[in-house]
N, C-alpha and C positions, 0 to 999 in steps of 0.2 A: 803182575802180582807175584810176590815171593813170600812164602810163609814157611817158617821153620817150626816143626812140631816135634814133640817127644811123645810118641803114642804110648798109651797105657794098656792097650788091648790089641788083639790081632785084627779087629775090624774097626779101625779108627775112621771117623768121618771127617772130611774136609769141607767146610762151608765155603761156598763161592759167592761173590757179590752178584747182584742181579744183572749187572751188565754182561755177565757171561752166560746167562740163561739163553738157551736156544742156539748157542754157538758151539762150534767144534773147539775143544780145548785140549791141550797137551799137558798131561800131568806126569812128572818125572819124580821118582822116589830113589833117593840114595842116602847113604850115611855121610855125615860131615866129619872130615878129619880135622886135625889140629890146624893145618894151614888154611883150610876153608873158614874155620872159626875166626882166625886172625884177619882174613880177608873181609869177612862180614863185619867185624868190629871196625875195621878201617873204613869200610863203606858207610857205616852208620855215623862215624865221626865226621867224615867228609860231608855227608848230607846235613848234619847238624850245623857245622860251621858255614856251609854254603847258604843256609837259611838265615844267617845273621848278616844283614846288610847295613853297614855303618859308613856314612860319608865322612871321610877324614881329610878331604881335599883342602879344607880351610883351617885345619888344625895346625897350630904352631907350638912347638916344644919350647918351654922356657926353662932352661937349665937352672937359673937362679931360683925360680919358684920351686922347682923340684928339690933343690938342696936346702931350702929353708927348713929350720927346725922349730 
């Protein structure tokens, strides 16, 4: 689980999913720099495009049809 927060108080609370209850968890806090922001955006884009699965194996491009006006 990765969660990015912008705390509004010095005692911010992080909610954990129930699957973590009763388990040892590691929580790391650090500030994100510009490079990390770009990395996260790229990761989000990759996840989005990986979620789209289209079978194009039988697709045939028709240049004449594409150039029709």
